ROMAR-981943 format. One line per field, with one value per atom (N, C-alpha, C): residue number from 0; residue in one letter; atom name; x, z, y. Coordinates in steps of 0.1 Angstrom, whole numbers. Each point is the difference from the previous one (the first is absolute). Layout:
! ROMAR-981943
nr NUM, ... $
rest A, ... $
atom CA, ... $
X X, ... $
Z Z, ... $
Y Y, ... $
//
This chain:
! ROMAR-981943
nr 0, 0, 0, 1, 1, 1, 2, 2, 2, 3, 3, 3, 4, 4, 4, 5, 5, 5, 6, 6, 6, 7, 7, 7, 8, 8, 8, 9, 9, 9, 10, 10, 10, 11, 11, 11, 12, 12, 12, 13, 13, 13, 14, 14, 14, 15, 15, 15, 16, 16, 16, 17, 17, 17, 18, 18, 18, 19, 19, 19, 20, 20, 20, 21, 21, 21, 22, 22, 22, 23, 23, 23, 24, 24, 24, 25, 25, 25, 26, 26, 26, 27, 27, 27, 28, 28, 28, 29, 29, 29, 30, 30, 30, 31, 31, 31, 32, 32, 32, 33, 33, 33, 34, 34, 34, 35, 35, 35, 36, 36, 36, 37, 37, 37, 38, 38, 38, 39, 39, 39, 40, 40, 40, 41, 41, 41, 42, 42, 42, 43, 43, 43, 44, 44, 44, 45, 45, 45, 46, 46, 46, 47, 47, 47, 48, 48, 48, 49, 49, 49, 50, 50, 50, 51, 51, 51, 52, 52, 52, 53, 53, 53, 54, 54, 54, 55, 55, 55, 56, 56, 56, 57, 57, 57, 58, 58, 58, 59, 59, 59, 60, 60, 60, 61, 61, 61, 62, 62, 62, 63, 63, 63, 64, 64, 64, 65, 65, 65, 66, 66, 66, 67, 67, 67, 68, 68, 68, 69, 69, 69, 70, 70, 70, 71, 71, 71, 72, 72, 72, 73, 73, 73, 74, 74, 74, 75, 75, 75, 76, 76, 76, 77, 77, 77, 78, 78, 78, 79, 79, 79, 80, 80, 80, 81, 81, 81, 82, 82, 82, 83, 83, 83, 84, 84, 84, 85, 85, 85, 86, 86, 86, 87, 87, 87, 88, 88, 88, 89, 89, 89, 90, 90, 90, 91, 91, 91, 92, 92, 92, 93, 93, 93, 94, 94, 94, 95, 95, 95, 96, 96, 96, 97, 97, 97, 98, 98, 98, 99, 99, 99, 100, 100, 100, 101, 101, 101, 102, 102, 102, 103, 103, 103, 104, 104, 104, 105, 105, 105, 106, 106, 106, 107, 107, 107, 108, 108, 108, 109, 109, 109, 110, 110, 110, 111, 111, 111, 112, 112, 112, 113, 113, 113, 114, 114, 114, 115, 115, 115, 116, 116, 116, 117, 117, 117, 118, 118, 118, 119, 119, 119, 120, 120, 120, 121, 121, 121, 122, 122, 122, 123, 123, 123, 124, 124, 124, 125, 125, 125, 126, 126, 126, 127, 127, 127, 128, 128, 128, 129, 129, 129, 130, 130, 130, 131, 131, 131, 132, 132, 132, 133, 133, 133, 134, 134, 134, 135, 135, 135, 136, 136, 136, 137, 137, 137, 138, 138, 138, 139, 139, 139, 140, 140, 140, 141, 141, 141, 142, 142, 142, 143, 143, 143, 144, 144, 144, 145, 145, 145, 146, 146, 146, 147, 147, 147, 148, 148, 148, 149, 149, 149, 150, 150, 150, 151, 151, 151, 152, 152, 152, 153, 153, 153, 154, 154, 154, 155, 155, 155, 156, 156, 156, 157, 157, 157, 158, 158, 158, 159, 159, 159, 160, 160, 160, 161, 161, 161, 162, 162, 162, 163, 163, 163, 164, 164, 164, 165, 165, 165, 166, 166, 166, 167, 167, 167, 168, 168, 168, 169, 169, 169, 170, 170, 170, 171, 171, 171, 172, 172, 172, 173, 173, 173, 174, 174, 174, 175, 175, 175, 176, 176, 176, 177, 177, 177, 178, 178, 178, 179, 179, 179, 180, 180, 180, 181, 181, 181, 182, 182, 182, 183, 183, 183, 184, 184, 184, 185, 185, 185, 186, 186, 186, 187, 187, 187, 188, 188, 188, 189, 189, 189, 190, 190, 190, 191, 191, 191, 192, 192, 192, 193, 193, 193, 194, 194, 194, 195, 195, 195, 196, 196, 196, 197, 197, 197, 198, 198, 198, 199, 199, 199, 200, 200, 200, 201, 201, 201, 202, 202, 202, 203, 203, 203, 204, 204, 204, 205, 205, 205, 206, 206, 206, 207, 207, 207, 208, 208, 208, 209, 209, 209, 210, 210, 210, 211, 211, 211, 212, 212, 212, 213, 213, 213, 214, 214, 214, 215, 215, 215, 216, 216, 216, 217, 217, 217, 218, 218, 218, 219, 219, 219, 220, 220, 220, 221, 221, 221, 222, 222, 222, 223, 223, 223, 224, 224, 224, 225, 225, 225, 226, 226, 226, 227, 227, 227, 228, 228, 228, 229, 229, 229, 230, 230, 230, 231, 231, 231, 232, 232, 232, 233, 233, 233, 234, 234, 234, 235, 235, 235, 236, 236, 236, 237, 237, 237, 238, 238, 238, 239, 239, 239, 240, 240, 240, 241, 241, 241, 242, 242, 242, 243, 243, 243, 244, 244, 244, 245, 245, 245, 246, 246, 246, 247, 247, 247, 248, 248, 248, 249, 249, 249, 250, 250, 250, 251, 251, 251, 252, 252, 252, 253, 253, 253, 254, 254, 254, 255, 255, 255, 256, 256, 256, 257, 257, 257, 258, 258, 258, 259, 259, 259, 260, 260, 260, 261, 261, 261, 262, 262, 262, 263, 263, 263, 264, 264, 264, 265, 265, 265, 266, 266, 266, 267, 267, 267, 268, 268, 268, 269, 269, 269, 270, 270, 270, 271, 271, 271, 272, 272, 272 $
rest X, X, X, X, X, X, X, X, X, X, X, X, X, X, X, X, X, X, X, X, X, X, X, X, X, X, X, X, X, X, X, X, X, X, X, X, X, X, X, X, X, X, X, X, X, X, X, X, X, X, X, X, X, X, X, X, X, X, X, X, X, X, X, X, X, X, X, X, X, X, X, X, X, X, X, X, X, X, X, X, X, X, X, X, X, X, X, X, X, X, X, X, X, X, X, X, X, X, X, X, X, X, X, X, X, X, X, X, X, X, X, X, X, X, X, X, X, X, X, X, X, X, X, X, X, X, X, X, X, X, X, X, X, X, X, X, X, X, X, X, X, X, X, X, X, X, X, X, X, X, X, X, X, X, X, X, X, X, X, X, X, X, X, X, X, X, X, X, X, X, X, X, X, X, X, X, X, X, X, X, X, X, X, X, X, X, X, X, X, X, X, X, X, X, X, X, X, X, X, X, X, X, X, X, X, X, X, X, X, X, X, X, X, X, X, X, X, X, X, X, X, X, X, X, X, X, X, X, X, X, X, X, X, X, X, X, X, X, X, X, X, X, X, X, X, X, X, X, X, X, X, X, X, X, X, X, X, X, X, X, X, X, X, X, X, X, X, X, X, X, X, X, X, X, X, X, X, X, X, X, X, X, X, X, X, X, X, X, X, X, X, X, X, X, X, X, X, X, X, X, X, X, X, X, X, X, X, X, X, X, X, X, X, X, X, X, X, X, X, X, X, X, X, X, X, X, X, X, X, X, X, X, X, X, X, X, X, X, X, X, X, X, X, X, X, X, X, X, X, X, X, X, X, X, X, X, X, X, X, X, X, X, X, X, X, X, X, X, X, X, X, X, X, X, X, X, X, X, X, X, X, X, X, X, X, X, X, X, X, X, X, X, X, X, X, X, X, X, X, X, X, X, X, X, X, X, X, X, X, X, X, X, X, X, X, X, X, X, X, X, X, X, X, X, X, X, X, X, X, X, X, X, X, X, X, X, X, X, X, X, X, X, X, X, X, X, X, X, X, X, X, X, X, X, X, X, X, X, X, X, X, X, X, X, X, X, X, X, X, X, X, X, X, X, X, X, X, X, X, X, X, X, X, X, X, X, X, X, X, X, X, X, X, X, X, X, X, X, X, X, X, X, X, X, X, X, X, X, X, X, X, X, X, X, X, X, X, X, X, X, X, X, X, X, X, X, X, X, X, X, X, X, X, X, X, X, X, X, X, X, X, X, X, X, X, X, X, X, X, X, X, X, X, X, X, X, X, X, X, X, X, X, X, X, X, X, X, X, X, X, X, X, X, X, X, X, X, X, X, X, X, X, X, X, X, X, X, X, X, X, X, X, X, X, X, X, X, X, X, X, X, X, X, X, X, X, X, X, X, X, X, X, X, X, X, X, X, X, X, X, X, X, X, X, X, X, X, X, X, X, X, X, X, X, X, X, X, X, X, X, X, X, X, X, X, X, X, X, X, X, X, X, X, X, X, X, X, X, X, X, X, X, X, X, X, X, X, X, X, X, X, X, X, X, X, X, X, X, X, X, X, X, X, X, X, X, X, X, X, X, X, X, X, X, X, X, X, X, X, X, X, X, X, X, X, X, X, X, X, X, X, X, X, X, X, X, X, X, X, X, X, X, X, X, X, X, X, X, X, X, X, X, X, X, X, X, X, X, X, X, X, X, X, X, X, X, X, X, X, X, X, X, X, X, X, X, X, X, X, X, X, X, X, X, X, X, X, X, X, X, X, X, X, X, X, X, X, X, X, X, X, X, X, X, X, X, X, X, X, X, X, X, X, X, X, X, X, X, X, X, X, X, X, X, X, X, X, X, X, X, X, X, X, X, X, X, X, X, X $
atom N, CA, C, N, CA, C, N, CA, C, N, CA, C, N, CA, C, N, CA, C, N, CA, C, N, CA, C, N, CA, C, N, CA, C, N, CA, C, N, CA, C, N, CA, C, N, CA, C, N, CA, C, N, CA, C, N, CA, C, N, CA, C, N, CA, C, N, CA, C, N, CA, C, N, CA, C, N, CA, C, N, CA, C, N, CA, C, N, CA, C, N, CA, C, N, CA, C, N, CA, C, N, CA, C, N, CA, C, N, CA, C, N, CA, C, N, CA, C, N, CA, C, N, CA, C, N, CA, C, N, CA, C, N, CA, C, N, CA, C, N, CA, C, N, CA, C, N, CA, C, N, CA, C, N, CA, C, N, CA, C, N, CA, C, N, CA, C, N, CA, C, N, CA, C, N, CA, C, N, CA, C, N, CA, C, N, CA, C, N, CA, C, N, CA, C, N, CA, C, N, CA, C, N, CA, C, N, CA, C, N, CA, C, N, CA, C, N, CA, C, N, CA, C, N, CA, C, N, CA, C, N, CA, C, N, CA, C, N, CA, C, N, CA, C, N, CA, C, N, CA, C, N, CA, C, N, CA, C, N, CA, C, N, CA, C, N, CA, C, N, CA, C, N, CA, C, N, CA, C, N, CA, C, N, CA, C, N, CA, C, N, CA, C, N, CA, C, N, CA, C, N, CA, C, N, CA, C, N, CA, C, N, CA, C, N, CA, C, N, CA, C, N, CA, C, N, CA, C, N, CA, C, N, CA, C, N, CA, C, N, CA, C, N, CA, C, N, CA, C, N, CA, C, N, CA, C, N, CA, C, N, CA, C, N, CA, C, N, CA, C, N, CA, C, N, CA, C, N, CA, C, N, CA, C, N, CA, C, N, CA, C, N, CA, C, N, CA, C, N, CA, C, N, CA, C, N, CA, C, N, CA, C, N, CA, C, N, CA, C, N, CA, C, N, CA, C, N, CA, C, N, CA, C, N, CA, C, N, CA, C, N, CA, C, N, CA, C, N, CA, C, N, CA, C, N, CA, C, N, CA, C, N, CA, C, N, CA, C, N, CA, C, N, CA, C, N, CA, C, N, CA, C, N, CA, C, N, CA, C, N, CA, C, N, CA, C, N, CA, C, N, CA, C, N, CA, C, N, CA, C, N, CA, C, N, CA, C, N, CA, C, N, CA, C, N, CA, C, N, CA, C, N, CA, C, N, CA, C, N, CA, C, N, CA, C, N, CA, C, N, CA, C, N, CA, C, N, CA, C, N, CA, C, N, CA, C, N, CA, C, N, CA, C, N, CA, C, N, CA, C, N, CA, C, N, CA, C, N, CA, C, N, CA, C, N, CA, C, N, CA, C, N, CA, C, N, CA, C, N, CA, C, N, CA, C, N, CA, C, N, CA, C, N, CA, C, N, CA, C, N, CA, C, N, CA, C, N, CA, C, N, CA, C, N, CA, C, N, CA, C, N, CA, C, N, CA, C, N, CA, C, N, CA, C, N, CA, C, N, CA, C, N, CA, C, N, CA, C, N, CA, C, N, CA, C, N, CA, C, N, CA, C, N, CA, C, N, CA, C, N, CA, C, N, CA, C, N, CA, C, N, CA, C, N, CA, C, N, CA, C, N, CA, C, N, CA, C, N, CA, C, N, CA, C, N, CA, C, N, CA, C, N, CA, C, N, CA, C, N, CA, C, N, CA, C, N, CA, C, N, CA, C, N, CA, C, N, CA, C, N, CA, C, N, CA, C, N, CA, C, N, CA, C, N, CA, C, N, CA, C, N, CA, C, N, CA, C, N, CA, C, N, CA, C, N, CA, C, N, CA, C, N, CA, C, N, CA, C, N, CA, C, N, CA, C, N, CA, C, N, CA, C, N, CA, C, N, CA, C, N, CA, C, N, CA, C, N, CA, C, N, CA, C, N, CA, C, N, CA, C, N, CA, C, N, CA, C, N, CA, C, N, CA, C, N, CA, C, N, CA, C, N, CA, C, N, CA, C, N, CA, C, N, CA, C, N, CA, C, N, CA, C, N, CA, C, N, CA, C, N, CA, C, N, CA, C, N, CA, C, N, CA, C, N, CA, C, N, CA, C, N, CA, C, N, CA, C, N, CA, C, N, CA, C, N, CA, C, N, CA, C, N, CA, C $
X -502, -12, -14, 3, -13, -2, 9, -3, -7, 3, -6, -13, -5, -11, -16, -1, -12, 1, 15, -1, 0, 4, -1, -13, -9, -11, -11, 3, -7, 6, 12, 2, -4, 3, -4, -12, -10, -14, -1, 7, 1, 6, 10, 8, -10, -7, -11, -13, -4, -10, 3, 4, 4, -15, 3, -12, 3, -10, 4, 0, 12, 4, -9, 1, -10, 6, -7, 5, 3, 11, 2, -6, -1, -9, -4, -8, -12, 0, 4, -6, 2, -15, -4, -7, -5, -3, 4, -4, 7, -11, 5, -5, 6, -6, 10, -6, 2, -4, 6, -8, 7, 16, 6, 14, 8, 0, 5, -3, 4, 0, 3, -9, 0, -2, 8, -2, -2, -12, -5, 1, 9, 0, -13, -4, -10, 2, -8, 0, -7, 9, -7, -10, -13, -12, -4, -8, -8, -3, -3, -8, 9, 12, 9, 10, 2, 6, -8, -13, -8, 5, -3, 3, 13, 9, 14, 1, -7, 3, -12, -8, -10, 3, 11, 5, 12, 6, 13, -4, -11, -4, -2, -9, -4, 13, 8, 9, 10, 1, 8, -11, -10, -9, 0, 5, -2, 13, 14, 10, 2, 8, 1, 9, -2, 12, -2, 17, -1, 10, 4, 11, 3, -13, 4, -13, 5, -12, 0, -7, 1, -13, 3, -6, -2, -8, 1, -4, 3, 0, 0, -12, -4, 6, 9, 7, -2, -7, -3, 7, 8, 3, -3, 5, -4, 9, 10, 8, -3, 12, -2, -5, 8, 2, -16, -6, -10, -3, -5, -5, 12, 7, 14, -10, 8, -6, -1, -10, -7, 11, 3, 9, -11, 8, -8, 14, -2, 7, -1, 6, 2, 8, -8, 10, -3, 14, -1, 8, 0, 4, 4, 9, 4, 1, -6, 4, 14, 7, 12, 10, -3, 8, 2, -10, 4, -15, 6, -14, 6, -12, 2, -10, 3, -6, 3, -14, -2, -6, 6, -8, 1, -14, -3, -7, 6, -8, -13, -9, -14, -2, 4, -7, 14, 10, 11, -4, -3, -5, 15, 8, 15, 5, 7, 7, 15, -6, 11, 11, -4, 12, -6, 12, 0, 8, -8, 5, 4, 10, 2, 7, -9, 5, 1, 7, 9, 1, 1, -2, 15, 11, 11, 3, -7, 4, -11, 1, -8, 3, -1, 1, -7, -1, -6, 5, -11, 1, -5, 5, -9, 0, -10, -3, 2, -3, 2, 13, 8, 14, 11, -6, 7, 10, -2, 6, 0, 8, -2, 7, -6, 5, -1, 12, 4, 1, -14, 5, -2, 1, -5, -11, -5, -13, -8, 16, 1, -2, 0, 0, -17, -8, -19, 5, 6, -1, 6, 5, 9, -7, -9, -8, -11, -7, -15, -1, 13, 1, -7, -4, -8, 8, 2, 6, -4, 5, -8, 9, -8, 10, -5, 0, -4, -17, 2, -12, -12, 4, -6, -9, 10, -8, -10, 4, -5, -16, -1, -13, -4, 5, -6, -9, 6, -8, -13, 4, -16, -10, 4, -9, 5, 9, 3, 5, 3, 7, 12, 3, 14, 0, 11, 2, -10, -3, -13, 13, -1, 5, -7, -2, -15, 6, 12, 3, -11, 3, -9, -13, -6, -10, -13, -12, -11, -9, -10, -15, -10, -10, -12, -10, -11, -14, -11, -8, -9, -10, -15, -10, 5, 10, 1, 14, 9, 16, 4, 14, 12, 13, 6, 7, 14, 11, 12, 9, 10, 11, 11, 11, 15, 9, 10, 15, 11, 4, 19, 7, 13, 9, 1, -10, -1, -14, -9, -16, -7, -11, -10, -13, -7, -8, -18, -8, -10, -11, -4, -9, -15, -9, -14, 1, -7, -5, -15, -6, -16, 0, -12, -1, -11, 6, -5, 12, 1, 7, 16, -1, 12, 11, -9, 15, -1, 11, 5, -8, -4, -5, 6, 11, 6, 10, 11, 16, 5, 4, 7, 13, 11, 17, 3, 4, 8, 14, 10, 14, 6, 3, 5, 8, 11, 5, -10, -4, -7, 4, 15, 6, -2, -1, -2, -16, -8, -15, -4, 2, -3, -12, -10, -13, 0, -11, -4, -19, -7, -14, -7, -3, -6, -14, -5, -18, 3, -7, 2, -19, 1, -16, 2, -11, -5, 5, -2, 4, -5, 8, -2, 2, -4, 1, 8, 13, 8, 3, -5, 2, 0, -5, -4, 10, 3, 11, -9, 1, -6, 11, -4, 10, -6, 7, -8, 11, -13, 3, -1, -2, -5, 10, 8, 11, 1, 0, 0, 11, 9, 11, 1, 6, 6, 12, 10, 14, 2, 6, 6, 10, 12, 13, 2, 12, -2, -5, -7, -7, -14, -9, -11, -4, -3, -4, -13, -11, -9, 1, -7, 4, -14, -4, -9, 1, 0, 4, -14, 1, -12, 6, -1, 7, -10, 4, -7, 7, -7, 5, 10, -6, 9, -5, 14, 1, 10, -4, 11, 2, 14, 2, 0, 0, 6, 10, 2, 16, 5, 11, 4, 12, 2, 14, 2, 16, 4, 10, 2, 9, 8, 13, 5, 14, 3, 13, 6, 9, 5, 5, -2, 3, 18, 4, 15, 2, -3, 1, -6, -7, 1, 11, 1, 9, -5, 15, -3, 3, -10, 0, 2 $
Z -493, -7, 6, 18, 6, -4, -9, -5, -9, -12, -11, 0, 11, 2, -5, 2, -7, -16, -6, -17, -4, 7, -1, 0, 8, 0, -13, -5, -13, -10, 0, -10, -3, 13, 2, -7, 7, -10, -14, -9, -10, -8, 7, -4, -4, 6, 0, -8, -6, -10, -12, 0, -11, -10, -11, -7, -14, -7, -13, -10, -11, -9, -13, -12, -12, -4, 2, 0, -16, 0, -15, -7, 10, -4, 14, -6, 14, -2, 8, 1, 14, 2, 12, 9, 11, 12, 11, 7, 14, 8, 11, 16, 9, 7, 11, 13, 9, 15, 4, 15, 9, -1, 4, 3, -10, -9, -15, -13, -11, -10, -10, -6, -8, -14, -8, -13, -7, -6, -6, -17, -5, -15, -6, -9, -9, -16, -8, -15, -4, -11, -4, -7, 1, -7, -5, -8, -5, 6, 12, 12, 7, 5, 3, -5, -14, -11, 0, 4, 0, 10, 14, 10, 4, -9, 3, -9, -11, -10, 8, 8, 4, 8, 11, 12, -6, -6, -3, -7, -8, -4, 10, 10, 10, 9, 2, 8, -5, -15, -7, 1, 0, 0, 15, 12, 13, 5, -7, -2, 0, 17, 4, -10, -8, -6, 5, 1, 7, -3, 3, -1, 15, 11, 14, 7, 10, 12, 14, 7, 13, 6, 16, 7, 10, 15, 12, 7, 8, 4, 14, 5, 15, 1, 13, -3, 15, 5, 12, -1, 10, 1, 16, 0, 10, 1, 10, -3, 14, 4, 12, 13, -1, 14, 1, -10, 1, -13, 3, -10, 1, -14, -1, 0, 1, -1, -15, -3, -17, -5, -12, -10, -13, 0, -7, -11, -17, -7, -18, -1, -14, -10, -10, -9, -12, -10, -10, -12, -11, -8, -17, 0, -17, -4, -12, -6, -8, 7, -5, 7, 9, 1, 17, 8, 15, 5, 13, 9, 15, 6, 8, 10, 14, 8, 12, 8, 14, 11, 13, 7, 14, 6, 8, 14, 10, 10, 4, 2, -1, 11, 13, 12, 4, -7, 1, -9, -9, -13, -3, -2, -3, -8, -9, -14, 10, -4, 8, -9, -15, -12, -12, -8, -14, -7, -10, -12, -13, -3, -16, -6, -11, -8, -15, -5, -14, -3, -16, -5, 3, 7, 4, 16, 9, 12, 10, 9, 11, 11, 6, 9, 11, 11, 13, 12, -1, 12, 13, 12, 12, 6, 0, 5, 15, 8, 15, 3, -5, 2, -5, -11, -9, -3, -13, -5, -12, -11, -12, -6, -7, -4, -16, -7, -15, -6, -3, -7, -12, -5, -13, 1, -11, 0, 5, 0, 6, 16, 6, 16, 2, -10, 1, 1, -12, 0, 15, 5, 11, 12, 2, 13, -5, -10, 0, -8, -3, -6, -12, -8, -12, -10, -12, -12, -7, 7, -3, -14, -9, -8, -3, -3, 1, -10, -12, -6, 8, 7, 10, 9, 8, 10, -7, -10, -5, -7, -3, -6, 17, 6, 11, 9, -2, 7, -7, -12, -10, 0, 1, -2, -10, -4, -18, 5, -12, 4, 2, 9, 2, 5, 0, 10, -9, -14, 0, -13, -4, -8, -16, -5, -7, -11, -2, -6, 5, 10, 7, 9, -10, 11, -5, 13, -8, 8, -8, 9, 1, 6, 4, -1, -5, 1, 9, 9, 6, -3, 6, -3, 3, 9, -1, 1, 4, -1, -9, -5, -6, 9, -1, 11, -10, 6, -10, 13, -8, 6, -8, 9, -6, 7, -3, 10, -7, 9, -3, 8, -1, 9, 14, 2, 14, 8, -12, 9, -6, 8, -11, 4, -12, 3, -7, 9, -5, -1, -11, 4, -7, 10, -6, -8, -9, -7, -3, -4, 4, -14, -6, -11, -6, -16, -6, 1, 9, 4, -1, 7, -1, 9, 13, 12, 8, 5, 12, 14, 3, 11, 12, -1, 8, -3, 3, -2, 13, -1, 6, -3, 8, -6, 9, -1, 8, -3, 7, -4, -6, -8, -5, 9, 7, 9, 15, 0, 11, 14, 4, 9, 8, -9, 2, 7, -7, 2, 2, -13, -1, -10, 4, -6, -1, -7, -2, -3, 6, -8, 3, -14, -3, -5, 6, -3, -8, -13, -6, -2, 4, 1, -4, 3, -4, -14, -13, -12, -1, -5, -4, -15, -10, -11, 3, -7, 4, -16, -8, -14, -6, -3, -4, 3, 11, 7, 11, -1, 13, 13, 12, 9, 13, 6, 16, 5, 12, 7, 18, 1, 12, 0, 5, -1, 15, 2, 9, 2, 9, -2, 12, -2, 10, -8, 9, -1, 7, -2, 15, -8, 13, -5, 15, 9, 13, 8, -4, 8, -13, 1, -3, 1, -11, 1, -10, 5, -3, -4, -15, -8, -5, 3, -3, -9, -16, -2, -11, 5, -10, -5, -9, -12, -4, 2, -2, -10, -5, -10, -10, -2, -12, -17, -6, -11, -10, -9, -12, -14, 0, -13, 7, 15, 3, -1, 2, -2, 17, 0, 14, 6, 12, 2, 9, -1, 10, 4, 3, 10, 12, -4, 11, 6, 11, 4, 16, 0, 13, 7, 12, 11, 0, 1, 4, 14, 10, 16, -1, -11, 0, -2, 9, 3, -12, -8, -9, 7, -1, 4, -4 $
Y -525, -3, 4, 6, 3, 12, 11, 10, 0, -9, 2, -10, -6, -7, 8, 14, 4, -2, 1, 1, -13, -9, -15, -9, 4, 3, 2, 14, 8, -11, -3, -5, -14, -3, -13, -8, 12, -3, 0, 11, 0, -8, -10, -9, -14, -4, -6, 1, 13, 2, -5, -9, -9, -5, 4, 2, -6, -6, -10, 8, -3, 8, -5, 3, -7, -14, -9, -15, 1, -10, -2, -14, -8, -13, -5, -11, -3, -16, -4, -19, -1, -7, -6, 8, -4, 6, 1, 9, 5, -1, -9, -3, 7, 6, 10, -3, -11, -1, 10, 2, 12, 1, -9, 4, -3, -7, -5, 5, -2, 1, -14, -6, -13, 6, -6, 3, -13, -2, -16, 4, -7, 2, -6, 2, 1, 1, -7, 2, 13, 9, 8, -4, 11, -3, 12, 2, 14, 12, -3, 3, 6, -8, 5, 10, 2, 9, 13, -5, 15, 5, -7, 8, 7, -7, 7, 12, 1, 9, 15, -4, 10, 6, -10, 5, 10, -4, 6, 13, -2, 16, 8, -3, 8, 7, -10, 4, 9, 0, 7, 16, 3, 9, 8, -11, 2, 10, -4, 5, 16, 2, 16, 6, 7, 9, 11, 9, 14, 5, 13, 10, 3, 5, 2, -5, -7, -6, 8, 6, 2, -3, -1, -7, 3, 1, 1, -14, -8, -12, -2, -3, -4, -14, 0, -18, 1, -13, -5, -14, -5, -11, -8, -11, -10, -10, -3, -13, -9, -8, -7, 7, 9, 7, 12, -1, 9, 10, 9, 12, 10, 0, 14, 14, 9, 16, -1, 11, -3, 13, 0, 5, 4, 12, 8, 1, -3, -2, 6, 10, 7, -7, -2, -6, 6, 9, 4, -11, 4, -11, 6, -4, 8, -14, -4, -14, -1, -13, 0, 7, 9, 9, 1, 3, 1, -2, -5, -1, 6, 8, 11, -5, -3, -5, 8, 4, 6, -7, -2, -9, 7, 6, 4, -3, -1, -10, 9, -7, 8, 7, -8, 3, 12, 3, 10, 11, -2, 9, 7, -8, 2, -10, 5, -7, -8, -13, -7, -10, 1, -6, 7, 2, 2, -7, -5, -12, 6, -2, 6, -14, -4, -11, 3, -5, 0, -11, -6, -13, -7, 7, -7, 1, 13, 5, 1, 1, 2, 10, 10, 15, -3, -3, 0, 10, 6, 14, -3, -5, -2, 16, 4, 15, 0, -10, 2, -3, -8, -1, 5, 8, 8, -7, -8, -8, -3, -5, -1, -14, -9, -13, 3, -4, 2, -18, -3, -18, 0, -12, -5, -7, 0, -5, -14, -7, -13, -1, 10, 2, -5, 5, -4, -16, -6, -12, -10, 5, -4, 1, 12, 3, -8, -1, -6, -12, -9, -11, 1, 7, 1, 2, -3, 2, 11, 17, 10, 6, 7, 8, 14, 13, 10, -5, -5, -1, -8, -11, -8, 12, 8, 7, 11, 5, 8, -6, -12, -8, -5, -2, -4, 13, 9, 12, 7, -1, 1, -10, -14, -14, -5, 1, -3, -17, -6, -17, 2, -13, -2, -11, -8, -12, -14, 2, -12, -7, -11, -8, 0, 7, 0, -16, 0, -17, -12, 2, -14, 3, 14, 0, -7, -4, -7, 5, -1, 7, -11, 4, -7, 11, -5, 14, -12, 9, -1, 11, 0, 9, 13, 4, 14, 7, -13, 2, -9, 6, -6, -3, -14, -3, 1, 7, 0, -6, -8, -4, -2, 3, -1, -4, -7, -5, 10, 4, 5, -2, 1, -2, 4, 12, 0, -4, 3, -2, -10, -2, -9, 12, 2, 17, -6, 1, -5, 16, 1, 16, 0, 4, 0, 17, -6, 13, 2, 12, 1, -3, -12, -2, 13, 3, 12, 12, 9, 11, -3, -18, -4, 6, 8, 9, -10, -3, -8, 3, -10, -1, -7, -6, -10, -7, 1, -3, -10, -10, -11, -4, 5, -5, -10, -12, -10, 1, -1, 1, -15, -5, -11, -7, 5, -5, -2, -11, -7, -1, 9, -2, 14, 11, 15, -2, -4, 0, 17, 8, 10, -1, 8, 2, 17, -2, 18, -3, 7, -2, 13, 5, 14, -2, 11, 4, 12, 2, 15, 2, 15, 0, 19, 5, 14, 5, -8, 7, 13, 8, 11, 1, 9, 3, 11, 1, 16, 2, 8, 4, -16, -3, -13, -11, -1, -11, -6, -12, -8, -1, 3, 2, -4, -7, -5, 10, 7, 9, -6, -13, -7, -12, -3, -12, -8, -11, -5, -14, -1, -11, -5, -14, -7, -4, 2, -6, -7, -12, -11, -9, -1, -6, -3, 4, -5, 8, 11, 8, 6, 6, 3, 13, 9, 13, -1, 9, 3, 14, 4, 15, 3, 14, 4, 10, 5, 14, 4, 12, 5, 17, -4, 13, 10, 14, 11, 16, 6, 5, -4, -11, -4, 6, 4, 9, -8, 0, -3, 10, 3, 11, 12, 4, 13, 3, 12, 5, 1, -7, -5, 9, -1, 6, -11, -3, -12, 5, 7, 9, -7, -2, -11, 9, 4, 6, -9, 0, -8, 14, 2, 9, 2, 9, -2, -8, 3, -4, -14, -7, -16, -7, -8, -13, -10, -5, -10, -11, -11, -13, -12 $
//
């Protein structure tokens, strides 16, 4: 577990970048206290249906489609023991095919991990220990306790909707924001969307299993228009279960649909772990 910890930090962050997918129906209002999500049923009305229609339309417009994606990410984290060494991540992705991740310890200026993910497998190189792990994609679910599949991973990386049940979604609007809430078998989820452009401002996830006390609190910022796509380049996260992790991710050199090389080879002297 210790050797994959930097990877878990990065992927755990993406695992809770849960954002809302286009809603199929809207009934009710959503009230989101600081540490919980309460959904209060309501009677459908014309205003509510209009809100649902306009929100759904804008969310579809904001959905990021792509062929390839690449970015550099500065990752700063802090846990119960204090600040961790900064990590520089390079991410390259070919839609529905492969995700390539390189993790460098900033203070060493040395690549420590490289990860290659396909729809059914994961390869992890530990470049310090000179070891390689070959795993099924289920491994991510084991180490992060999040119901990952390849599609959810690639959507999380670029900010597309995952882990949101549009069938039971409810909305409430105030002057500047729209609150969107949903309940799945794993999470209670409250989103704050900016009225108008419908960019995600804040996401709050609570585990439906109260015994776990698992929560995630994410703030999105620094939206940039990249080839017509709204992309949040600065994200702050608090993950809490038994321990607490604060993370700050800053995306640079974000590109879509450029020709990418995802070369991944395992040196012959690496031991299988």
